[in-house]
C-alpha positions in Angstrom: -0.2 0.3 -0.2 1.2 3.5 -0.4 0.7 6.6 1.9 0.7 9.7 -0.4 1.9 11.8 1.7 1.9 11.2 5.6 3.5 14.4 5.9 -0.2 15.7 4.2 -1.6 12.9 7.1 0.6 14.0 10.1 0.2 18.4 9.0 -4.2 17.6 8.9 -3.2 16.0 12.5 -1.2 18.5 14.3 -3.8 21.1 12.8 -7.2 19.0 15.2 -5.2 18.9 18.0 -5.0 22.9 17.5 -8.7 22.9 17.2 -9.0 20.7 20.5 -6.4 22.7 22.3 -4.0 19.9 22.8 -0.4 20.6 24.2 1.6 21.5 21.4 5.1 19.6 21.2 8.1 20.5 18.0 6.7 21.9 15.7 3.2 22.6 16.8 2.7 18.6 16.2 0.6 16.7 18.9 3.3 14.7 21.2 1.5 11.0 20.3 2.7 12.0 16.4 5.2 9.3 16.2 3.7 6.6 18.4 0.3 7.1 15.4 3.7 6.8 13.1 4.3 3.5 14.3 0.9 2.0 14.8 0.1 2.8 10.9 3.7 1.4 9.7 3.2 -1.8 12.1 0.2 -3.0 9.8 2.8 -4.1 7.7 4.1 -7.8 7.8 3.4 -11.4 7.4 -0.4 -13.1 8.6 -2.5 -15.7 8.6 -5.7 -14.5 6.8 -8.8 -14.7 9.0 -10.9 -17.4 7.7 -11.2 -20.8 5.4 -9.0 -22.2 3.9 -6.0 -21.3 6.2 -3.6 -18.4 4.1 -1.3 -16.9 4.3 -0.1 -12.9 3.2 1.9 -10.7 3.4 1.0 -6.3 3.4 4.0 -3.8 2.2 3.5 -0.7 3.0 5.0 2.7 1.7 5.1 5.9 2.7 6.4 9.3 1.0 7.3 12.2 3.2 7.6 15.9 1.7 10.1 17.6 4.2 9.8 20.8 4.0 12.6 22.4 2.3 14.0 19.4 2.6 14.9 19.4 5.9 15.2 16.1 7.4 15.4 17.8 10.7 11.7 17.8 10.4 9.6 15.6 12.8 7.8 13.6 10.3 10.8 12.7 8.6 12.7 12.1 12.0 9.5 10.6 13.6 9.2 8.3 9.8 12.9 7.5 10.1 12.9 6.0 14.0 10.6 4.0 12.6 10.6 2.0 9.2 13.6 -0.2 8.3 13.8 0.9 4.6 14.5 4.6 3.4 14.2 5.6 -0.1 16.0 9.5 -0.2 15.1 10.6 -3.4 17.1 13.5 -4.9 16.1 16.9 -7.3 18.9 16.4 -8.7 18.7 13.5 -9.5 15.5 13.9 -11.8 16.6 16.5 -13.0 18.8 14.8 -14.7 16.5 12.5 -15.7 18.1 9.8 -13.9 14.9 7.6 -12.5 14.8 6.0 -10.3 15.7 9.5 -9.0 17.4 7.4 -5.6 19.9 9.1 -3.6 22.1 5.3 -3.2 24.5 7.8 -1.0 21.4 8.4 1.7 18.9 5.8 1.2 19.4 2.2 3.1 17.9 -0.8 4.6 17.8 -2.7 7.8 17.4 -5.6 5.9 19.8 -7.5 3.8 20.9 -9.3 6.0 17.5 -10.9 6.4 18.2 -12.3 2.9 21.8 -13.2 2.6 20.8 -17.1 3.7 18.6 -16.7 0.2 21.7 -14.9 -1.5 24.7 -17.4 0.1 22.3 -20.3 -1.8 21.5 -19.3 -5.4 23.9 -16.0 -5.7 26.7 -16.4 -3.4 28.7 -13.7 -5.4 25.9 -11.3 -4.8 26.6 -9.9 -1.9 29.9 -8.9 -2.0 29.1 -7.6 -5.7 27.1 -5.0 -3.8 29.2 -4.2 -1.2 32.2 -3.8 -3.8 29.5 -1.1 -5.9 29.0 1.1 -3.0 32.3 0.7 -2.1 32.8 2.6 -5.3 30.6 5.3 -5.6 31.5 6.7 -2.5 34.6 6.9 -3.7 33.5 8.8 -7.0 31.5 11.0 -4.2 34.7 11.2 -1.8 36.2 12.5 -5.1 33.4 14.7 -7.0 35.1 17.9 -5.0 38.7 17.2 -5.9 37.7 16.7 -9.4 35.7 20.6 -9.2 38.9 22.6 -8.2 41.8 20.3 -9.9 40.1 18.8 -13.3 39.6 15.4 -14.1 42.9 15.0 -15.5 45.2 15.6 -12.7 43.8 12.4 -10.7 46.0 8.9 -10.2 44.5 6.5 -13.1 42.9 4.1 -10.6 41.0 6.8 -9.8 40.2 8.0 -13.1 38.9 3.7 -13.4 37.1 4.4 -10.3 34.7 7.6 -11.6 34.1 5.4 -15.1 33.3 2.6 -13.7 30.9 4.7 -11.0 29.2 6.6 -13.7 28.5 2.8 -15.5 27.4 1.5 -11.9 25.1 5.1 -12.3 23.6 5.1 -15.8 23.5 1.5 -17.3 23.0 -0.3 -13.9 20.9 1.5 -11.3 18.9 4.3 -14.0 15.6 2.0 -15.3 13.6 3.0 -18.0 10.0 1.6 -17.2 8.0 2.1 -20.6 10.9 -0.3 -21.7 10.3 -4.1 -22.3 13.8 -4.6 -21.7 13.6 -2.8 -18.0 9.9 -2.9 -17.4 11.6 -5.7 -15.3 14.8 -7.5 -14.2 15.4 -11.0 -13.1 17.7 -11.2 -10.8 20.4 -13.3 -12.8 20.4 -10.4 -15.1 21.4 -7.5 -12.2 23.9 -10.4 -10.2 24.9 -10.9 -14.3 25.5 -6.8 -15.9 27.1 -6.0 -12.2 29.5 -8.7 -12.0 30.8 -7.8 -15.2 30.7 -4.5 -14.5 32.9 -4.5 -11.2 34.8 -7.2 -13.0 36.1 -4.7 -15.4 37.0 -2.4 -12.1 39.0 -4.9 -10.9 41.3 -5.9 -13.4 41.7 -1.9 -15.1 43.1 -1.6 -11.7 45.3 -4.5 -11.8 46.5 -3.9 -15.4 47.2 -0.1 -14.1 49.3 -1.4 -10.8 50.9 -4.4 -12.4 52.4 -2.0 -15.2 53.7 1.4 -12.6 56.7 0.5 -12.6 57.4 -1.1 -16.0 57.9 0.9 -19.4 55.3 -0.4 -21.0 53.2 1.5 -18.5 49.5 1.4 -18.4 47.0 4.3 -17.8 43.4 4.5 -17.9 43.5 6.3 -21.5 45.2 3.7 -22.8 42.2 1.2 -21.7 40.0 3.6 -23.1 41.3 3.3 -26.3 42.0 -0.8 -26.5 38.5 -1.6 -24.9 35.6 0.9 -26.4 34.1 -2.5 -28.0 34.6 -3.8 -24.5 33.0 -0.4 -22.5 30.2 -0.6 -25.3 29.1 -4.3 -24.8 29.1 -3.3 -20.8 26.5 -0.4 -21.6 24.8 -2.3 -23.5 24.0 -5.4 -21.3 21.2 -3.6 -19.7 19.4 -4.3 -22.9 18.7 -8.1 -22.9 15.1 -8.7 -22.7 14.7 -11.3 -20.3 11.4 -12.1 -22.3 12.9 -12.2 -25.6 16.4 -13.4 -25.2 15.6 -15.7 -21.9 17.7 -16.4 -18.8 19.8 -19.3 -21.2 21.2 -16.9 -23.2 21.8 -13.8 -21.3 23.9 -15.3 -18.7 25.7 -17.3 -21.8 26.2 -13.5 -23.5 27.1 -12.0 -20.1 29.6 -15.3 -19.7 31.3 -14.8 -23.1 31.5 -10.6 -22.4 33.7 -11.8 -19.3 35.8 -13.6 -21.2 36.5 -11.1 -24.2 37.1 -9.0 -21.4 40.0 -11.4 -20.1 41.4 -12.0 -23.0 41.5 -8.3 -23.8 42.8 -7.3 -20.9 45.4 -10.3 -21.2 46.1 -9.1 -24.3 46.7 -5.6 -23.6 49.3 -6.4 -20.5 51.8 -8.5 -23.1 
């Protein structure tokens, strides 16, 4: 169930509380605001349905919060963040850049990640380290952004240039989706893992190539990698265009495996 928006509901609660002459708390909201929000969100969960036959069902609740001026210290926002286990922080700058879904990957979080570890270990054991690595790359890119604005990208270390380019691949070709297209309307988990796996593999191989030749005469730089691997980079960017319905799981997995092999051969040739 989507509640849009709990901020408007809280404002109505504040107005009613004022009319009833109740003691106001922070910003004029009633003191029981947190308890009312909690009683709403606690309706979510897995339940045994009433009646026969015996059935199990689940209720998922998504609440939209609109803090005034984007102020996260707003009482409704802070009370909500104290209750919910998952937070998707929407970013106006991403929306202006037409990056959808415009969820900021640095401030968003989930407290349920550990709950799914058993499933990942059984079916996709490589996923958890891939996810951790992708988050590290995005965080590093954010840390480098200020340096780039001051001194420019050209003055960065070669490994930092790789980090920036791979972070761009993750943002534009993995996180960004177009819900109006058949290939991006939904994404099976095997495709998610395949895209992430090849992207991180490219990052690791590129860093290894740069670091292993840093002291040699035939030094490999990011410019050389980009020049020799234009086709590989294009294929990495194009992985998202595989249609799960039209192409099928077997073909998509085979194409991703072939891309990984081509990548390994290309780096081997470059380092020789």
